[in-house]
C-alpha positions as CSV (number, residue, x, y, z in Angstrom):
1,M,92.9,141.6,50.6
2,S,96.4,141.6,52.1
3,L,98.6,138.6,51.9
4,Y,98.6,138.1,55.6
5,T,94.8,138.2,55.7
6,A,94.6,135.7,52.9
7,E,97.0,133.3,54.5
8,T,95.2,133.5,57.8
9,R,91.9,132.7,56.1
10,R,93.5,129.9,54.2
11,L,94.8,128.4,57.5
12,T,91.6,128.8,59.5
13,K,89.4,127.5,56.7
14,R,91.3,124.3,56.2
15,R,89.3,121.3,57.2
16,F,92.3,119.4,58.4
17,S,93.2,122.2,60.8
18,R,89.7,122.3,62.1
19,F,89.3,118.6,62.6
20,F,92.7,118.2,64.2
21,L,91.8,121.0,66.6
22,L,88.5,119.4,67.4
23,G,90.3,116.1,68.1
24,V,92.7,117.9,70.5
25,V,89.7,119.5,72.3
26,V,88.1,116.1,72.7
27,V,91.3,114.7,74.2
28,L,91.6,117.6,76.6
29,A,88.0,117.2,77.6
30,L,88.5,113.6,78.3
31,I,91.5,114.4,80.5
32,A,89.7,117.1,82.4
33,G,86.7,114.8,82.8
34,G,88.9,112.0,84.1
35,M,90.5,114.3,86.7
36,F,87.1,115.6,87.8
37,F,85.6,112.1,88.4
38,S,88.7,110.5,89.8
39,N,89.1,113.1,92.6
40,Q,87.0,113.9,95.6
41,K,86.9,116.8,98.0
42,N,88.0,116.0,101.5
43,T,84.8,117.0,103.4
44,P,84.5,116.3,107.1
45,E,82.4,113.3,106.2
46,V,85.2,111.9,104.0
47,V,87.8,112.6,106.6
48,A,85.7,110.8,109.3
49,A,85.2,107.8,107.0
50,A,88.9,107.6,106.4
51,Q,89.6,107.8,110.1
52,A,87.1,105.1,110.8
53,K,88.7,102.8,108.2
54,A,92.1,103.5,109.6
55,D,90.9,102.6,113.1
56,R,89.3,99.3,111.8
57,E,92.5,98.4,110.0
58,F,94.5,99.1,113.1
59,Q,92.3,97.0,115.3
60,Q,92.4,94.1,112.9
61,A,96.2,94.4,112.7
62,V,96.4,94.4,116.5
63,V,94.3,91.2,116.7
64,Q,96.3,89.5,114.0
65,S,99.6,90.5,115.6
66,E,98.6,89.1,119.0
67,A,97.5,85.9,117.4
68,E,100.8,85.5,115.6
69,K,102.7,86.2,118.9
70,K,100.7,83.6,120.7
71,A,101.4,81.1,118.0
72,C,105.1,82.0,118.1
73,A,105.2,81.7,121.9
74,A,103.6,78.2,121.6
75,Q,106.6,77.0,119.7
76,P,109.6,76.2,121.9
77,G,112.8,78.1,121.0
78,S,111.1,80.7,118.8
79,D,112.4,84.2,118.9
80,C,109.3,86.4,119.2
81,A,110.9,89.5,120.5
82,N,111.4,91.2,117.1
83,M,107.9,90.5,115.7
84,W,106.1,93.5,114.4
85,T,103.7,95.3,116.7
86,P,101.3,97.7,114.9
87,T,101.1,101.3,116.1
88,R,98.7,104.1,115.4
89,D,101.3,105.8,113.2
90,D,101.2,102.8,110.8
91,F,97.5,103.5,110.1
92,Q,97.1,107.2,109.4
93,A,93.8,108.5,108.2
94,E,95.3,110.4,105.2
95,W,96.4,107.1,103.7
96,Y,92.8,106.0,103.4
97,M,91.6,109.3,101.9
98,P,90.3,109.3,98.3
99,S,92.4,111.1,95.7
100,T,91.9,114.9,95.8
101,F,93.0,117.6,93.4
102,D,95.5,120.0,94.9
103,F,95.6,122.9,92.4
104,R,98.9,124.3,93.6
105,E,100.7,121.0,93.6
106,Q,99.1,119.3,90.6
107,F,98.2,121.9,88.1
108,G,101.8,122.1,86.9
109,A,101.6,118.6,85.5
110,M,98.3,119.4,83.8
111,E,99.8,122.5,82.2
112,T,102.8,120.4,81.0
113,A,100.4,117.9,79.4
114,L,98.5,120.7,77.7
115,A,101.6,122.2,76.3
116,A,102.8,118.9,75.0
117,I,99.5,118.1,73.3
118,L,99.2,121.6,71.8
119,A,102.8,121.4,70.6
120,V,102.1,118.1,68.7
121,M,99.0,119.8,67.2
122,A,101.1,122.9,66.2
123,F,103.8,120.8,64.6
124,V,101.3,118.8,62.5
125,I,99.2,121.8,61.5
126,G,102.3,123.9,60.7
127,A,103.8,121.2,58.5
128,S,100.5,120.5,56.7
129,F,99.8,124.2,56.1
130,V,102.8,124.8,54.0
131,G,103.3,121.2,52.8
132,A,99.9,121.0,51.2
133,E,100.6,124.3,49.4
134,W,103.7,122.8,47.8
135,T,102.0,119.5,47.0
136,S,99.0,121.1,45.3
137,G,101.0,123.6,43.4
138,G,99.4,126.5,45.3
139,M,102.8,127.8,46.4
140,M,104.0,128.2,42.8
141,N,100.8,130.0,41.8
142,L,101.1,132.3,44.8
143,L,104.8,133.1,43.9
144,L,103.7,134.0,40.4
145,W,101.3,136.5,42.0
146,R,103.7,137.6,44.6
147,P,107.3,136.8,43.4
148,Q,108.8,138.0,46.7
149,R,109.7,134.5,48.0
150,I,111.0,135.4,51.5
151,K,108.1,137.7,52.1
152,V,105.5,135.1,51.1
153,L,107.1,132.4,53.3
154,S,107.5,134.8,56.2
155,T,103.9,135.9,55.9
156,K,102.7,132.3,55.9
157,L,104.8,131.6,59.0
158,G,103.6,134.8,60.7
159,A,99.9,133.9,60.0
160,L,100.6,130.4,61.4
161,L,102.2,131.7,64.6
162,V,99.6,134.3,65.3
163,T,96.8,131.8,64.8
164,L,98.5,129.3,67.1
165,S,99.1,132.0,69.7
166,V,95.4,132.9,69.8
167,V,94.3,129.2,69.9
168,T,96.8,128.4,72.6
169,V,95.9,131.4,74.8
170,V,92.2,130.7,74.6
171,I,92.6,127.0,75.3
172,S,95.0,127.7,78.2
173,L,92.6,130.1,79.8
174,I,89.8,127.7,79.5
175,W,92.1,124.9,80.8
176,T,93.1,126.9,83.8
177,G,89.5,127.8,84.5
178,I,88.3,124.2,84.3
179,F,91.0,123.0,86.8
180,A,90.2,125.9,89.1
181,V,86.6,124.6,89.2
182,I,87.9,121.1,89.7
183,G,90.1,122.4,92.6
184,N,87.1,124.1,94.2
185,L,84.7,121.2,93.8
186,R,87.0,118.1,93.9
187,G,90.0,119.3,95.8
188,T,91.6,122.4,97.3
189,M,92.8,125.8,96.1
190,E,94.8,126.5,99.2
191,G,98.1,128.3,98.8
192,M,97.0,130.0,95.6
193,T,98.4,133.4,96.4
194,S,99.1,136.2,93.9
195,G,102.6,134.9,93.6
196,A,101.3,131.4,92.8
197,W,99.0,132.7,90.1
198,Q,101.9,134.6,88.6
199,S,103.9,131.4,88.5
200,V,101.0,129.7,86.7
201,M,100.9,132.5,84.1
202,L,104.6,132.4,83.5
203,M,104.4,128.6,83.1
204,E,101.6,129.1,80.5
205,L,103.7,131.6,78.7
206,R,106.5,129.1,78.4
207,G,104.0,126.5,77.2
208,L,103.0,129.0,74.5
209,G,106.6,129.3,73.5
210,L,106.9,125.5,73.2
211,V,103.8,125.5,71.0
212,L,105.1,128.2,68.7
213,F,108.5,126.5,68.5
214,A,106.9,123.2,67.4
215,G,104.7,124.9,64.9
216,A,107.6,126.8,63.4
217,V,109.8,123.7,63.2
218,G,107.1,121.7,61.5
219,F,106.5,124.6,59.1
220,G,110.3,124.9,58.4
221,L,110.8,121.1,57.8
222,A,107.9,120.9,55.4
223,S,109.2,124.0,53.6
224,L,112.6,122.4,53.3
225,G,111.2,119.1,51.9
226,R,108.3,120.8,50.1
227,H,106.0,118.1,51.4
228,T,104.1,117.5,54.7
229,A,105.5,113.9,54.7
230,V,109.1,115.2,55.1
231,A,108.3,116.9,58.4
232,M,106.4,113.9,59.6
233,G,109.1,111.6,58.5
234,V,111.7,113.7,60.4
235,A,109.5,113.7,63.5
236,I,109.1,109.9,63.4
237,G,112.8,109.4,62.8
238,V,113.7,111.6,65.7
239,V,111.3,109.8,68.0
240,V,112.5,106.3,66.9
241,L,116.3,107.2,66.8
242,F,116.5,109.4,69.9
243,Q,113.7,108.3,72.1
244,F,114.1,104.5,71.6
245,G,117.3,103.8,69.7
246,L,119.6,106.3,71.4
247,G,118.0,105.8,74.8
248,T,118.5,102.0,74.6
249,V,122.1,102.3,73.5
250,L,123.0,104.9,76.2
251,S,121.2,102.8,78.8
252,L,123.2,99.7,77.8
253,A,126.4,101.7,77.8
254,G,125.7,103.0,81.3
255,V,125.9,106.7,80.3
256,K,125.3,109.1,83.1
257,F,122.1,111.2,82.9
258,L,120.9,109.5,79.7
259,E,117.6,111.4,80.1
260,A,119.5,114.6,79.1
261,Y,119.7,113.2,75.6
262,L,115.9,112.8,75.3
263,I,113.7,115.6,73.9
264,P,110.9,115.3,76.5
265,T,113.4,116.1,79.2
266,W,114.3,119.4,77.6
267,A,110.6,120.2,76.9
268,A,109.7,119.5,80.5
269,A,112.7,121.7,81.7
270,W,111.4,124.5,79.6
271,V,107.8,124.4,80.8
272,D,108.5,123.4,84.4
273,K,111.5,125.8,84.8
274,S,113.9,123.0,85.6
275,V,114.4,119.2,85.6
276,K,116.7,117.5,88.1
277,L,118.3,114.3,86.8
278,E,119.9,111.8,89.2
279,D,122.5,109.1,88.6
280,W,122.1,106.4,91.2
281,N,125.0,104.4,89.8
282,A,127.4,107.0,91.1
283,C,126.5,106.6,94.8
284,N,128.4,109.0,97.1
285,V,128.4,107.6,100.6
286,S,127.4,110.2,103.3
287,P,126.0,110.1,106.8
288,D,122.5,110.3,105.1
289,G,123.1,107.3,103.0
290,C,123.6,107.1,99.2
291,V,123.7,110.5,97.6
292,P,123.5,110.3,93.7
293,D,125.2,112.7,91.3
294,T,122.7,115.2,90.0
295,L,122.3,117.4,86.8
296,T,119.8,120.2,86.7
297,I,118.6,121.4,83.3
298,T,117.1,124.8,83.6
299,W,114.6,126.6,81.3
300,P,117.2,129.1,80.0
301,M,119.4,126.0,78.9
302,A,116.4,124.5,77.2
303,G,115.4,127.8,75.6
304,G,118.9,128.1,74.2
305,V,118.7,124.7,72.6
306,F,115.3,125.2,71.2
307,G,116.3,128.7,69.9
308,A,119.3,127.2,68.0
309,V,117.1,124.5,66.4
310,L,114.5,127.1,65.5
311,V,117.0,129.4,63.8
312,L,118.6,126.5,62.0
313,V,115.4,125.0,60.6
314,V,113.6,128.2,59.7
315,G,116.8,129.8,58.4
316,L,117.5,126.9,56.1
317,A,113.9,127.0,54.9
318,M,114.2,130.7,54.0
319,W,117.6,130.2,52.4
320,T,116.5,127.2,50.3
321,L,113.4,129.0,49.1
322,R,115.5,131.9,48.0
323,S,118.2,129.9,46.2
324,R,116.3,126.9,44.8
325,D,114.0,126.7,41.8
326,I,110.4,126.6,42.9
327,T,109.3,124.0,40.4
């Protein structure tokens, strides 16, 4: 049996990996179920009911407005000229429509959520895959059988990334299919041209890239510390320091575009192609009112940052394995 096949079997047979994947599937199923039951297709009957409710609300507002004007007129010296008079435009039927799932407009958010959840899964599984080997002594035994350190670690990483790719592609296809069904039954698929579907596929490819990045970083951190807890500790530390500590400090200091220092912003920019940040504290007066300063983070910018982190972490893991004693 080849080393790659053995590592793939070891990864897929681990109970932790299987149970974690099962938990992720349950979470995704709950999200999809919630979207299905919280949305409703806008049938002619639903539109008619919304229009009827809008008409009732309008008539009630008219009656109430007239009563208030009469009460105002009965008081000497009262200024009743500027009192609000309801109009049809204030009671539009679409405001009374139930929530409906617009695939073209809303699936992007669902794909981003999927990528984030799978990235967390990839990080944890990647870290535990190699971390458990170091903790149990399995890595030392493997290196006695195969003393080529870099080849062994690279093969482990390759097996992890290929497995994550297969799992992500399968789940993404199922996810897209489920929401296409939701769009047909509980919303609309209007506007889904060939170009729109191409955008969906490209977005899913970027989501796959985020998942592989997270898995490789988790793998690399656990390899550096030779324990799963090291990777998890770093992840918790980054969340606490950067997401809460740094975010709070920057907010108190009034730093512009503080969201640019937060990891989720870069992840969203990668998956969604771009994220536009606005600084309303810097209000530029124009004929249209207040125009804030803006900063756009694009997916190539996010990809460059993620690529640098990936090379640093995995490169250090390979270098330390080659230079340090394995005991």
